[in-house]
C-alpha positions in Angstrom: 96.3 7.2 24.9 99.6 5.7 23.6 98.3 2.3 23.7 95.2 0.2 23.4 96.1 -2.9 25.6 94.2 -5.6 26.6 95.2 -5.8 30.5 95.4 -8.7 32.4 92.1 -10.3 33.1 90.6 -8.3 29.9 89.2 -10.0 26.8 89.1 -7.0 23.9 91.2 -7.6 21.2 94.5 -5.6 20.6 94.5 -2.4 18.1 96.8 -0.9 16.8 95.7 3.0 16.1 98.3 3.5 12.6 94.9 1.6 10.3 96.4 -0.4 7.3 98.7 1.7 5.6 100.2 2.5 9.1 100.7 -1.0 10.1 101.7 -1.7 6.4 104.9 0.6 6.7 105.4 -1.0 10.1 105.8 -4.4 9.1 108.0 -2.8 6.1 110.3 -1.2 8.5 110.6 -4.2 10.8 112.0 -6.1 8.2 114.3 -3.9 6.7 115.5 -3.7 10.6 115.2 -7.3 10.5 117.0 -8.5 7.9 119.8 -5.3 8.3 120.3 -6.9 12.2 120.8 -10.3 9.9 123.5 -9.2 7.8 125.7 -7.3 10.8 125.5 -10.5 12.0 126.6 -12.9 9.1 129.2 -10.5 8.7 130.5 -10.8 12.2 130.5 -14.2 12.3 133.1 -14.6 9.6 135.4 -11.7 11.4 136.1 -13.5 15.1 138.2 -16.4 15.1 137.3 -19.2 17.5 136.7 -17.8 20.9 136.8 -19.6 24.2 133.9 -21.7 24.9 133.3 -21.7 21.4 135.9 -24.1 21.2 134.0 -26.4 23.9 130.7 -26.3 22.8 131.0 -26.9 19.0 132.4 -30.3 19.7 129.6 -30.8 22.7 127.3 -30.4 19.9 128.9 -33.0 17.9 128.8 -35.8 20.8 124.7 -34.7 20.8 124.1 -36.2 17.2 126.7 -38.5 16.8 126.6 -40.5 20.0 122.8 -39.2 21.3 124.9 -37.8 24.8 124.5 -34.9 27.1 127.7 -34.8 29.5 130.2 -32.5 27.4 129.6 -28.9 28.4 127.1 -30.1 30.5 127.2 -27.1 32.7 124.7 -25.2 29.9 121.7 -27.1 28.3 122.2 -28.2 24.9 119.6 -26.6 22.2 122.0 -24.1 20.5 125.2 -26.0 20.9 122.8 -28.8 19.3 121.3 -26.9 16.6 125.3 -25.3 15.5 126.7 -28.1 14.9 123.6 -29.6 12.7 125.8 -28.2 9.5 129.2 -29.0 11.1 127.6 -32.7 10.9 126.8 -32.3 7.6 130.6 -31.6 6.5 131.8 -34.8 8.4 134.7 -33.4 10.5 137.6 -35.3 11.5 137.4 -35.3 15.7 139.7 -37.2 18.7 137.4 -38.3 21.2 139.7 -40.3 23.4 139.8 -37.3 25.6 136.7 -37.2 26.3 135.6 -37.8 30.3 132.1 -38.4 31.9 133.4 -37.7 35.2 131.2 -34.7 36.4 134.2 -32.4 37.4 135.7 -33.2 34.4 136.0 -30.3 31.2 136.7 -32.7 28.7 135.3 -30.8 25.8 138.0 -27.8 25.9 140.1 -30.3 24.7 137.7 -32.1 22.0 137.5 -28.4 20.6 141.6 -28.1 20.6 142.2 -31.1 18.5 138.9 -30.1 16.7 140.8 -27.6 14.9 144.1 -29.2 15.1 143.0 -32.0 12.7 140.4 -30.3 10.3 143.4 -27.6 9.8 142.9 -23.9 10.5 141.2 -23.2 7.2 138.2 -26.2 7.5 137.7 -25.3 11.4 136.9 -21.8 10.3 134.7 -22.6 8.1 133.2 -25.0 10.8 132.6 -22.2 13.2 131.1 -20.0 10.7 128.3 -22.3 9.5 127.2 -23.1 13.2 127.5 -19.5 13.8 125.6 -18.3 11.1 122.9 -21.3 12.1 122.5 -19.7 15.7 121.1 -16.5 14.2 117.6 -17.6 14.2 117.9 -16.7 17.9 119.1 -13.2 17.9 115.9 -12.7 15.1 113.5 -14.2 17.4 114.5 -12.0 20.0 114.4 -8.5 18.2 110.7 -9.4 16.9 109.3 -10.8 21.0 111.0 -6.9 21.3 108.8 -5.3 19.0 105.3 -7.6 19.2 105.5 -7.2 23.0 106.5 -3.6 23.5 104.0 -3.0 20.4 101.7 -4.3 22.6 102.6 -2.4 25.9 102.9 1.3 24.5 101.9 1.3 20.8 103.8 0.4 17.5 106.6 3.6 17.5 107.3 1.5 21.2 107.6 -1.3 19.1 109.9 -0.3 16.3 112.2 1.6 19.4 112.2 -2.1 21.2 113.1 -3.4 18.0 116.0 -1.3 17.0 117.5 -1.3 20.7 118.1 -4.9 20.0 119.5 -5.3 16.8 122.0 -2.6 17.6 123.2 -3.8 21.0 126.3 -3.7 20.9 126.0 -6.9 23.5 123.7 -8.3 21.2 125.4 -8.1 18.3 128.6 -9.6 20.3 126.6 -12.8 21.3 124.2 -12.8 18.5 125.6 -15.2 16.4 128.0 -17.1 18.5 127.9 -20.9 19.3 127.4 -20.2 22.9 123.8 -20.3 25.0 123.7 -16.3 25.8 121.6 -14.6 23.0 119.9 -17.4 22.5 118.9 -17.5 26.3 118.2 -13.8 26.0 115.6 -14.1 23.1 113.8 -17.9 24.4 113.4 -16.3 27.8 112.0 -13.5 26.4 109.7 -15.7 24.8 108.7 -17.4 27.5 107.6 -14.7 29.7 105.5 -12.8 26.3 103.6 -15.9 25.8 103.1 -16.1 29.4 101.8 -13.0 29.8 99.1 -13.4 26.7 97.9 -16.4 28.5 97.0 -14.6 32.2 95.7 -11.8 29.9 93.4 -14.6 28.4 93.4 -18.0 30.3 92.4 -20.7 27.8 94.1 -24.0 27.1 95.7 -23.4 23.6 97.4 -20.5 25.0 98.4 -22.3 28.0 100.1 -25.1 25.3 102.1 -22.7 23.8 103.1 -21.2 27.4 104.2 -24.6 28.5 106.2 -25.1 25.2 107.9 -22.0 24.9 108.9 -22.3 29.0 111.0 -25.6 27.7 112.2 -24.1 25.3 114.1 -21.4 27.2 115.0 -24.3 29.8 116.6 -25.4 27.3 119.0 -22.5 26.3 120.3 -21.9 29.7 119.2 -23.1 33.2 119.0 -19.8 34.9 115.3 -19.8 33.8 114.4 -22.8 36.4 113.6 -20.0 38.4 111.0 -19.3 35.6 108.8 -22.3 37.4 108.7 -20.4 40.7 108.4 -16.6 39.1 105.4 -18.3 37.1 103.0 -19.3 39.9 104.1 -16.5 41.9 103.2 -14.0 39.3 99.9 -15.6 38.9 98.5 -15.6 42.1 100.5 -12.1 42.0 98.1 -10.8 39.1 94.9 -12.6 39.7 95.0 -12.1 43.5 95.5 -8.2 43.3 92.0 -7.7 40.3 89.0 -5.3 41.8 86.8 -8.5 43.8 84.1 -7.4 40.9 80.9 -10.6 41.2 80.7 -13.5 43.4 82.1 -15.0 45.3 81.4 -18.4 43.5 82.7 -16.3 40.4 86.3 -15.4 41.6 86.2 -19.1 43.3 85.8 -20.5 39.8 88.4 -18.1 37.8 91.1 -19.6 39.9 89.6 -23.1 39.6 90.0 -22.9 36.1 93.3 -21.3 35.7 94.6 -23.5 38.1 94.6 -26.2 36.2 96.1 -24.4 32.9 99.2 -23.5 34.7 99.9 -26.8 35.3 99.5 -27.6 31.9 101.7 -25.1 31.6 104.8 -26.1 34.1 104.1 -29.9 33.2 104.1 -29.6 29.6 107.6 -27.0 30.0 109.3 -29.7 32.1 107.7 -32.2 29.6 109.9 -30.0 26.8 113.0 -29.7 28.7 113.6 -33.7 29.5 112.3 -34.2 25.7 115.8 -32.1 24.5 117.7 -34.6 26.7 116.4 -37.6 25.0 114.5 -38.3 28.8 118.4 -39.4 29.4 118.5 -40.2 33.1 114.7 -38.4 33.8 113.3 -39.2 37.2 116.4 -40.3 38.7 116.8 -41.1 42.5 118.2 -38.0 44.2 120.5 -40.0 46.4 121.7 -41.4 43.8 123.6 -38.6 42.3 126.8 -37.6 43.2 127.1 -33.7 43.5 130.6 -31.5 43.2 128.8 -28.3 44.7 128.6 -27.9 48.3 125.1 -26.3 47.9 123.9 -29.7 46.4 126.5 -32.2 47.8 127.2 -31.2 51.5 130.6 -31.4 52.4 130.7 -35.2 53.2 131.9 -37.1 50.5 130.7 -40.6 49.9 131.3 -43.7 47.7 128.9 -44.0 44.8 128.9 -45.4 41.3 131.6 -44.2 39.5 133.4 -43.2 42.9 133.8 -40.4 46.0 130.9 -37.5 45.8 128.9 -35.8 48.0 124.7 -35.7 47.8 123.3 -33.8 51.0 120.5 -35.7 50.6 121.8 -39.0 50.5 120.5 -39.9 53.8 117.2 -38.5 54.1 113.8 -38.8 53.5 114.0 -37.3 49.6 116.8 -40.1 49.0 113.8 -42.1 47.2 112.0 -39.1 45.6 112.6 -38.9 41.2 113.9 -35.9 40.1 111.5 -34.6 37.5 114.7 -33.4 35.5 117.0 -34.9 32.7 120.3 -36.3 34.4 122.4 -33.5 32.8 120.9 -30.7 32.9 120.6 -31.1 37.6 124.3 -32.4 36.9 125.3 -29.1 34.8 123.5 -27.0 37.8 125.4 -29.0 40.2 128.9 -27.8 38.3 128.1 -24.7 37.9 127.2 -23.6 41.2 130.2 -25.3 42.1 132.0 -23.1 39.9 130.7 -19.9 41.5 131.1 -21.0 45.2 134.7 -21.1 44.4 136.6 -17.9 45.4 138.3 -17.3 41.6 140.2 -14.1 41.2 138.8 -11.4 39.0 139.2 -7.6 37.9 137.2 -4.5 37.6 139.0 -1.0 36.6 142.5 -2.3 37.3 142.1 -4.4 41.0 142.1 -7.9 41.2 140.2 -9.6 43.6 140.1 -13.1 44.8 135.8 -13.2 44.9 133.8 -10.8 43.3 131.9 -7.5 43.6 127.9 -7.7 44.4 127.9 -4.4 41.7 130.3 -5.9 39.0 127.8 -6.0 36.3 125.8 -3.3 37.1 128.9 -1.5 36.4 129.8 -3.4 33.4 126.5 -2.9 31.9 127.2 1.4 32.1 130.0 0.5 30.4 129.2 -2.2 27.8 125.7 -0.2 26.3 125.8 2.7 24.7 125.4 5.8 27.0 122.9 7.0 24.7 120.3 3.3 25.7 121.4 4.6 29.6 120.0 8.5 28.5 116.9 6.3 26.8 115.8 4.5 30.4 116.5 7.5 32.3 114.1 9.0 30.5 111.7 6.0 30.5 112.5 6.1 34.4 111.4 10.5 34.8 108.1 9.8 32.7 106.7 6.7 34.4 107.7 8.6 37.5 106.2 12.5 36.9 103.7 12.1 33.5 101.0 10.3 33.0 99.8 7.9 30.3 103.8 6.1 29.8 103.1 3.4 32.1 101.2 0.3 31.3 98.9 -1.5 33.7 100.6 -2.1 36.8 100.2 -6.0 36.9 101.2 -5.7 33.0 105.1 -4.2 34.1 105.6 -6.6 37.0 105.2 -9.1 34.7 107.5 -7.6 32.3 110.0 -6.3 34.9 110.0 -9.3 37.4 112.3 -11.3 35.4 114.8 -8.7 35.0 114.8 -8.2 38.8 115.4 -12.3 39.2 117.8 -12.7 36.7 119.9 -9.4 38.2 119.2 -10.6 41.6 120.4 -14.1 41.2 123.6 -13.8 38.9 125.2 -10.5 41.3 124.2 -12.6 44.2 127.1 -14.6 43.3 130.6 -13.3 44.2 132.6 -16.6 43.8 133.6 -14.6 40.9 132.8 -12.1 38.4 134.5 -12.7 34.6 131.6 -12.2 32.1 129.0 -9.4 31.2 126.8 -12.1 29.0 125.5 -13.4 32.2 122.9 -10.8 32.5 122.0 -10.6 28.6 119.0 -11.9 29.2 118.0 -9.1 31.3 118.5 -7.1 27.8 115.1 -7.8 26.1 112.8 -6.9 29.5 114.7 -3.5 29.5 114.5 -2.4 26.0 110.7 -3.2 26.0 110.4 -1.4 29.5 112.2 1.1 27.7 110.5 1.8 24.6 107.9 3.6 26.6 109.2 7.3 25.8 108.6 6.5 22.3 105.0 7.6 23.2 105.9 11.2 23.7 105.2 11.6 19.3 101.6 10.5 20.6 101.7 13.0 23.4 103.7 15.8 21.5 106.1 15.9 24.0 108.2 17.0 21.2 111.0 17.9 23.6 111.1 14.6 25.0 111.1 12.8 21.3 113.8 15.4 20.5 116.1 14.0 23.2 114.7 10.2 22.7 115.7 10.5 18.8 119.1 11.7 19.0 119.2 9.4 22.7 119.1 6.6 19.4 120.3 7.4 17.1 123.6 8.5 20.0 122.9 4.8 20.6 123.0 3.1 17.2 126.1 4.8 16.2 128.1 4.1 18.7 127.5 0.5 18.2 128.0 0.5 14.7 130.7 3.0 14.4 132.7 -0.3 16.6 131.7 -2.7 14.5 132.2 -5.3 13.9 134.3 -5.5 16.9 130.9 -5.3 19.0 132.6 -8.2 21.3 135.4 -4.9 22.5 132.7 -2.7 22.6 132.8 -0.1 25.5 130.9 3.1 25.6 132.6 6.9 25.9 132.7 6.8 29.4 135.4 3.8 29.5 136.3 6.1 27.0 135.9 3.7 24.3 136.7 0.0 23.1 140.8 1.1 23.4 139.9 2.3 27.4 137.9 -0.9 27.8 140.8 -3.3 29.1 141.1 -0.9 31.9 138.1 -1.6 33.4 136.7 -5.3 32.3 138.6 -8.4 30.9 137.3 -12.1 29.7 134.7 -12.2 27.3 134.0 -8.8 27.8 137.1 -7.5 25.7 139.2 -10.1 24.9 138.0 -13.2 24.4 140.8 -14.4 21.5 138.9 -13.4 18.6 140.9 -10.6 16.8 143.4 -13.8 15.3 142.2 -13.1 11.9 142.9 -9.6 12.1 146.4 -10.5 13.4 147.4 -12.6 10.7 145.4 -10.4 8.0 148.1 -7.5 9.5 151.0 -9.9 9.7 150.1 -10.7 5.6 150.0 -6.9 5.2 153.5 -5.3 6.7 156.5 -7.6 6.6 158.4 -5.9 8.5 158.2 -8.3 12.2 161.0 -10.5 10.9 160.4 -12.3 14.1 157.7 -11.7 16.4 157.1 -12.5 19.6 153.0 -13.2 21.1 151.1 -13.5 24.1 148.2 -14.5 22.6 144.8 -15.1 25.1 144.0 -18.6 23.8 146.8 -21.8 24.5 143.3 -23.8 22.8 144.3 -22.1 19.8 147.6 -22.6 18.1 148.5 -18.8 16.4 150.3 -20.8 14.0 147.5 -22.8 12.4 146.5 -19.5 10.9 149.5 -18.3 10.0 150.8 -16.1 12.5 153.9 -16.9 12.8 156.3 -16.2 16.1 159.0 -17.3 18.3 157.5 -17.2 21.5 156.0 -15.2 24.0 157.6 -11.6 25.1 160.4 -11.7 28.3 159.1 -10.3 31.4 161.2 -7.6 31.6 161.4 -4.5 28.5 163.0 -5.6 25.3 163.5 -4.0 21.8 161.5 -6.3 19.0 158.0 -6.6 17.6 155.4 -7.9 20.1 152.2 -8.5 19.8 150.1 -8.7 23.0 146.7 -9.6 23.8 145.0 -7.1 26.7 144.1 -9.5 28.8 147.9 -10.6 28.8 148.8 -7.0 29.3 146.9 -6.8 33.0 147.2 -10.8 33.9 147.4 -11.2 37.0 150.9 -11.5 37.6 151.7 -8.2 35.5 154.9 -9.4 34.2 153.6 -7.6 30.7 152.2 -4.8 32.5 155.2 -2.8 31.4 153.5 -2.5 27.8 151.0 -0.1 29.0 154.5 2.2 28.6 154.7 1.9 25.1 152.3 3.2 22.2 150.8 0.5 19.9 151.8 0.9 16.2 148.5 -1.0 15.2 145.9 -3.2 16.9 144.4 -6.0 15.5 141.0 -5.4 16.5 141.0 -4.4 19.3 142.4 -6.6 21.7 145.8 -7.2 20.6 147.7 -4.6 20.2 151.1 -4.8 17.9 155.0 -2.9 19.2 157.8 -2.0 17.6 160.1 -1.3 20.9 163.2 0.3 19.9 166.6 0.0 22.2 166.2 3.5 22.7 162.7 2.8 24.1 163.1 -0.2 26.0 166.3 1.2 27.9 163.7 3.7 28.7 161.0 1.7 30.6 163.9 0.1 32.0 165.3 3.0 33.6 161.8 3.7 35.0 161.4 0.6 36.3 164.8 0.4 38.0 166.5 -2.3 35.5 169.2 -1.9 34.1 170.0 -1.0 30.7 170.2 -3.2 27.4 173.2 -2.5 25.4 173.0 -3.6 22.2 169.8 -4.2 19.5 167.8 -7.7 19.9 167.9 -9.7 17.0 163.8 -9.3 17.1 164.5 -5.6 16.2 162.9 -5.2 11.6 
């Protein structure tokens, strides 16, 4: 067999068939891959200018340490931004807190982030973001290691290395693994929490229950998506225990249930405790009837007057009003605000189409073109091996624990069709996918050399495709798009252009003094490009005119279509892959004006070189 696995309910130890020298070689390879991954993240952290959500997360993290409050950026739990803010707090940044408003629907963090950059200047602000990003890199390293450990225990050492490599060179992980956002950390710690729970299921004891509960709480502190684990964990326990062979006396089976139920209770209770501890028990066990909600899901349709003004609470006049909520105040309000956002029918973009609302298949489409085709080929091999070959699948209870969070997160996020903007919302499914895909490494031990050869080619394709675009991993698209230059025809927002390439535009202008006057359309109103020494005279006009123009791809495809005419010109350069630079001559401008049915211009613009 490819693996020697202790299945759920068995107590035999895990073994590795490689022997001590093989394990040492495997450990050396793991260390090298982790070091390369950390280095890639550390370097790209220095090359991205501040991105949209980071500008809000950093002052929210500073507020936790300086004021002990969690109401800024409450739509996400505080762990990542609190960690990211530590090196910045040491530097004592200047920050004007006057725009801070505590109302649950207010988003003061954006204005605070803008003022943080302005008050400290571009150089200092850049350093703050770099240091904060470096503080987030360990989360991604943890995610890489749990992929290795879990895949090795399920399918063998080769699978462990395959899962590790898929994580460490995934362009999606490289894009978000160093940012001051919770997505990569939620992926990593969510996988750790489920892995710890799986190990408890295999050999239930009190110590493993303590570990599983602590990891559950930490996962909850990264992203509220993982509140689903409070439901999935008991369900998986019942499924695993209820489906075991009914050997032995009925009393023994009942005794096993009775012994494990208190441990499961400890896991859930400890998870709640760590979650509340992360918020400093701020507003924990508040009466449900005392909340003011903004979403229809929790607030209903009837407004009521309460502390702080108008709000809604569908539970206010029910028997649940007096129930204490075992969650931190801002954790629940964050879920409420996030739900309110998803309830709004906002404009979404997919494959050149704008729609009010979203598509149920948006995330599947996004993953299809955002993850390397080599990874998809490995996934196809894993499906085929599971269906048509013996020995590749782990015991079904083990794979049930592995795949249930994958299906739950993908289904939950896909069901929120109020709007679709960010593929990073499904980033938490990646570790479970990579671990399951890694089973194809068993082809080496089974001597299925054709499968092994195809898998090796697919892995090389995946890694090479990702590194070819690095460090511009935020703009990565695979060959179906085709590539990052075609990605903006399919997806926008953080999937392509999140304001990350301002540094590259500044460097290009330093090397090219020709554009004496530049018109700029940059998709980041919270950062003035002039702070980054990008001198410009205003945005491009709404109709073609000669001169130098720099336009981010989100602006080219914006819903007003005011800059869509730039698609008719060939850019002379790119800043990263998200800002296109054009030098439009009078002849080119008039050619496009004729195509658009506009009158021609008679003279050279003063924006020419």
